[in-house]
C-alpha positions as CSV (number, residue, x, y, z in Angstrom):
1,M,-15.8,1.0,-13.0
2,P,-13.0,-1.0,-11.4
3,R,-14.2,-3.8,-9.1
4,A,-13.1,-7.1,-7.5
5,F,-15.2,-9.9,-6.1
6,D,-13.6,-12.2,-3.6
7,P,-10.0,-11.2,-4.3
8,P,-7.3,-13.9,-3.9
9,A,-5.6,-12.0,-1.0
10,G,-8.9,-11.9,0.9
11,F,-8.9,-8.1,1.1
12,L,-8.9,-4.9,-0.9
13,V,-6.7,-1.9,-0.1
14,T,-7.1,1.7,-1.1
15,A,-5.4,4.8,0.4
16,N,-6.3,7.6,-1.9
17,N,-4.0,5.9,-4.5
18,R,-4.7,5.3,-8.1
19,V,-6.5,2.0,-8.4
20,V,-6.3,1.6,-12.2
21,A,-3.8,2.5,-14.9
22,D,-3.9,6.0,-16.4
23,D,-5.3,4.6,-19.6
24,H,-8.3,3.0,-17.9
25,P,-11.5,4.1,-19.8
26,D,-13.3,5.3,-16.7
27,Y,-12.4,8.7,-15.2
28,L,-11.8,8.3,-11.5
29,C,-9.8,11.2,-10.4
30,T,-6.8,13.4,-11.2
31,D,-5.3,13.8,-7.7
32,C,-4.1,10.5,-6.4
33,H,-1.4,9.8,-3.9
34,P,1.6,7.5,-4.5
35,P,1.0,3.9,-3.8
36,Y,3.3,3.6,-0.8
37,R,0.6,3.8,1.9
38,A,-1.6,1.3,0.2
39,K,1.4,-1.0,-0.2
40,R,2.2,-0.7,3.5
41,I,-1.4,-1.4,4.5
42,A,-1.5,-4.5,2.2
43,E,1.8,-5.7,3.7
44,R,0.3,-5.4,7.2
45,L,-3.0,-7.1,6.3
46,A,-1.2,-10.0,4.6
47,E,0.6,-10.7,7.9
48,L,-2.7,-11.2,9.7
49,P,-4.4,-14.6,9.5
50,A,-7.6,-13.3,11.1
51,A,-7.6,-9.6,11.9
52,T,-9.0,-8.4,15.2
53,V,-10.2,-5.0,16.2
54,A,-6.8,-4.4,17.9
55,D,-5.0,-5.5,14.7
56,M,-7.0,-3.0,12.7
57,A,-6.3,-0.2,15.2
58,S,-2.7,-1.1,14.9
59,V,-2.9,-0.8,11.1
60,H,-4.6,2.6,11.3
61,A,-1.9,3.8,13.8
62,D,1.0,2.5,11.8
63,T,3.8,5.0,11.2
64,Q,6.2,2.9,9.2
65,S,7.3,4.7,6.1
66,F,7.5,2.5,3.0
67,T,9.3,5.4,1.3
68,A,11.8,5.7,4.1
69,R,12.6,1.9,3.9
70,E,13.2,2.2,0.2
71,F,15.4,5.3,0.7
72,V,17.5,3.6,3.4
73,A,17.9,0.5,1.2
74,H,19.1,2.6,-1.7
75,A,21.4,4.7,0.6
76,A,23.0,1.5,2.0
77,V,23.7,0.3,-1.6
78,M,25.3,3.6,-2.5
79,A,27.3,3.6,0.8
80,A,28.6,0.1,0.1
81,Q,29.7,1.2,-3.4
82,R,32.0,3.9,-2.0
């Protein structure tokens, strides 16, 4: 099974996303969510030198959409090309 011990980032993140490649020999699940939420959580945690309870509550309450940020960035490039 996939595992990590003392990861370099200092934390592990999962958010119902696929944690291994599709060709991994262990069956984990077939219904995984895209990695956007896990990426956002990792981004938030990386900003915290020492997380507090309030920091973690803020991470759980976060409504920033990684997908929306990507969409806006691509839309801005397309608008600039017009």
